[in-house]
N, C-alpha and C positions, 0 to 999 in steps of 0.2 A: 930150629924149628926149618934151617935151609935141605935144599935135597943134597945125595953125599951120591960120591962118583960110586962107591962102591959097589952100590945095592941100590934098589926102588926107592920110590921118594915114600918114609913113613908115614903112616896113619898119623893121627894123632887123637885118636876114639879111646886109647885107652891111658894117657894124658888128662883126656877132658875127665874123665872115671874114676881118678883115681881119689884116694880118701884120704889123701895123707895133707894135717891143715898149712904144711910148708904150700905143698902143690896150690891150693884150695886157694890160698892169698895170691900167691904171684902169677895164677891164673885171674883176678877177681882184680888185679892189678891191669894186667893185662888184655880185657872183655874191651874192650874200646876199641883196639890192636889186630884182635881177634876178629871182633864184627865184621872187617871190612878182606878177611880172610875166609879163601873158599879151602871146605873140604873137599877132600877127593873122593869120598865117598858120597857126599853130595851133589859136585860139580855131575855139570850136563851139557855138551857145547849144548849149539843154536841153532843147529841142523834139526838134534835130537828133541829138542825141545819144539819145533815144528812138528815137528813128527807125530808127535805124541799129542799138541794139540788136536794141528788134522786128522787123529784117527778118536778121539774124544768125542769133532763134529762132526764123524761121521755114525758112530754107534748111538750117537747121545740118544736119549727118552723122548720123545716129543710127551708135552703135556695133553693131555684126555679130558676134554668139558674144561677146560680151566674158563674161570671168565678173562677177557679181552680190557688190554688198559688203554688200547687204539683210544679217540676221542670219538663221541658219539654226531659230530658235526665237522663234516667235512675238512680238509684245509681251504684256505682259497684258492684258486691259480695260479703256478709262478706266473710272477712275474718280469721276464729281464732287465727290468729298470732297475729293481727293487739290490741287484746288484752292484749298483753302481753308488747304492746310498743316497738318490735325491731324494733330497726334503723340501721345501717347501722355508724360506728364508727374509723375517723384514729385512730390505737394505736398510727400508728409511733408518729405524735402529742402529742396524751397526754402523753405518756413516753418519752417525750422530745431526740427520736432515730431521728438522721440524717445518710444520704451517708459521710460512711466516719470515723465514728466514731470504735472505737476499743470497742470489744465484751467479752462475754465470753457464752457460750451456759451451761443452766441450767440440762441438764435433756436429756437421748435416748443414745443412744450407742457413743456420740459426745460429752458427758459429759465434764464440761471441760478441754474443747481446747478453743482458743482464736485465732480471728481475726478481720479481717475490714471492715465493711460493704460495698460492690460492689454497691450494686442498691437497692432499696426499689420498690420491684413488684404491682406494680401499678395498681391491676387485683379486690379488695376488699377484700381481705381473711385474708387483715396483716401476709406476710411474705418479709423477707427479705434474699441476698445472702449476701453470708458469705467465704473473702476470704481460701481458703483450708479446708474448713469446710464441713462434708454432700455429698461429694464424688459421686457418682455414673460413671459408664463406658456408654459415650454416643456411638459417631459414632466414624466410621475408621480414622484415621493420613491420612489427604487429601496431608502429602508429606511423606512419611515412607521409614526409611534409618535405617541403624547398629548403633543406641544407644537411637530410638527412641520406645517408646511405639506403637504398633500396632492400639488396640484404645484407644482414647483419652477419659479421666474423666474428669465429669464438677460439679459444683458445683449447689446443688439442692436445691431449697427454703427453709427458714426456720420458724418455724411462729415466731411473732416478742416477742412471749410474753415466747417463749424457750431460747432470750438471755439478756443480763442483760449489763449495763456499768459496762465500769472498772473506779473507781479514781484516776483522774493522780496522784493524791501524795503516796496513797497505796497499790493503782494496787486491790482494794478488789471490789466484786459487787457490786454497788452501785444504786441506784434512786436520778432520778434529778429533784428539782425546777430550777423554769422561779425567776427569781429576775428582775428590773430595777434600771440602775446606774442614776449618780445624770445624766447623760445630753443624759438620756433615751432610751440610749442600752439595748436592750433587752440581760441577762448574763445566762446560766446555771450553775446550783451551785451545789457540790456534798453534799449529806447530812452525809453521812460517814465522810469530813475531813473540810466542809466545804468553800474549796476553789474553784474555777473557772474555770467548765468545758473547754478545752483549743478546739482551734476550729477544725471542721472536715480536718479528710489529703484528699487533692485531689487525687482523686484517677480514672486511665485510666483505656482504655480497655487494660485486662492482654492476658495471651498465649493465654491460654485457647478460653476466645473469639476470638482474632484473627482466630484462628486453624475452629473456630464454622464460621467464615465470611468465608477462604479459603474450606470451604465441602461445603457451599451452594452455592456457587460462582461453584465449578465443578463438585461434587457429584450428587449437590439435580439441574443442568439443566440438566441434561444427562436425554435420554428416557428411562425409565426402560422397560423394557421388559415384554410383556402384553399376555394374555390369546385370542387365535383367528389363523386364519390360518398358518401354517409354510412357512416361505418362502422359504422355496426348496420345487419345486414340488415333491415330495414323488410318489405319484401315477401315474404321470404321466410319468416317467422314468421308464420301464419296466425292463432296463440291469438286477437291481437287481433280482427282480421276474424270469425273465431267467434262472439265475447263477444259482439259487435254483431248476426249475425243472430239470435241464441237471442232479444237483446231486441227488436228488432223482430217476430220474430216470436210475442212474450209481449206487444207491443202488438197489433197485430195479430190475437189472437185472438177469437173472442165469449164477452164475462163472461160466459156459460153452462158450459159442459162443454168450450169450448176454449180459454177462460183457467188450469182448471184442470189438462187435459190440457197444455198447454203449459209450467206451471209444473210437472208431472211430469216432461215431459220435459226441460227446462232442470233439473232436480234432479235424474235421471238422466245427466246430458254428451251428449246424443242434441248434436249438434256442427249439425247440423241441422231 
């Protein structure tokens, strides 16, 4: 089947159309090999195939009154952020952090402080509340008294990536992995010492949370003073203005008889 130097490359149409049983049996055996071979009559160069495709697209028959396959609802406006594949991830689950775990702050002004996670803030920002860490003055004490602060401080949220779990044995920062025991229980394993992490400490309401609840029930319920007309009718009560008029008239009077007359009028109660 190879090419010959004595003449042009032979075609295989006659061989394929042969009716001899031996030839047909040989072609049956060589069919997998012939499947990858290109017949000379059917071979078309790449540029020619591009030309034929362009010609078909140029003279194609456009559909007339055909049913459209486009959706009836328009697609949403494209968002360039979708190209990045942005999505919200629950970092507390990925980092194996639970409420009641003892953690240590990694960076910031509170670096090195330790505390217990009292709450995982479910706001989509992956923040946590750590007891005694990142305190900010917030509201007035609902029950002020001697020995009590006038303004109560509360814990502000910290991003979960700024805290790290502590190893139960070495008390050093560590990462945690999950492993399943023989009974099917999922256990958190410390990567520093290889020991199992203890169960989270049960966390209740702290003293600051109780004070905030009292503040909400007392101070926030009271109606605040709003801008608007004064409760007292200052402009309708003319006694104030009458007193001012008497004082001005007494000062404007002459030091002779005028002052005495003004004093007599003021003593007599003359408004003008």
